[in-house]
N, C-alpha and C positions, 0 to 999 in steps of 0.2 A: 783692717779693723772689722770685726764681725758685726753683722747687722743686729740691731737691738730688737729683742723679741717683744711680742705683744704684751706679755706679762709684765715686763719691765716698764714699757710705756704706760700700761694701765696703772701700775703702782705710782709712777711719777704723776700721772694725771690726778689720782686720788689724793696724793700728798699735797697737790697744789690747791685743792678745794678748801674753802674755809671750814672751820670746825662745825658750823651750823648748816652745812650743805645738806640738801635733801637728795633722795633718789632721783628726782626729776632733774636736779642740777647736774648730777653725775651723768645721767642719760643724755642730757643736752650736750655736755662736753664731749662725750663719746661720739654723738651724732656729728658735731662740728668737726672733730678730728677726722672721722671717716669721710665726710664730705670733702674736706680739703685734700686728703690723700687721693680720693677718687679724681678730683679735678686735676691734681698734679700728674696723675697717671694718664689722664686724657690729653693733657698738654704735651707730655713726653711722647705720646703716640701720634701726635699731630691732629687730634680730634678737636679742632678749634673752629669757632665761628667769629668772623671779624665783627667789631663793634658796630660798624655801619649796617651790616646784615641783621644783627640783633635789633637795632633801632628800627629798621624797615619792617621786620616781622612783628614788632610790638606797636608799630604805628607811632613811633616817637620821632620828634624832629631833632635835628642836630643842634 
């Protein structure tokens, strides 16, 4: 199955917005999508930080 192109993804994203959506709404959805995809690529590449390490760096208790 061929990979879905950015244009098709963008059309689907726009189609899912409510009729009264603003440009800010659209930009936010694009940002969220891009952030999730970047995180998934990092995960696939093994660029992970264990939760305990994140907590330690942020000074949070368990």
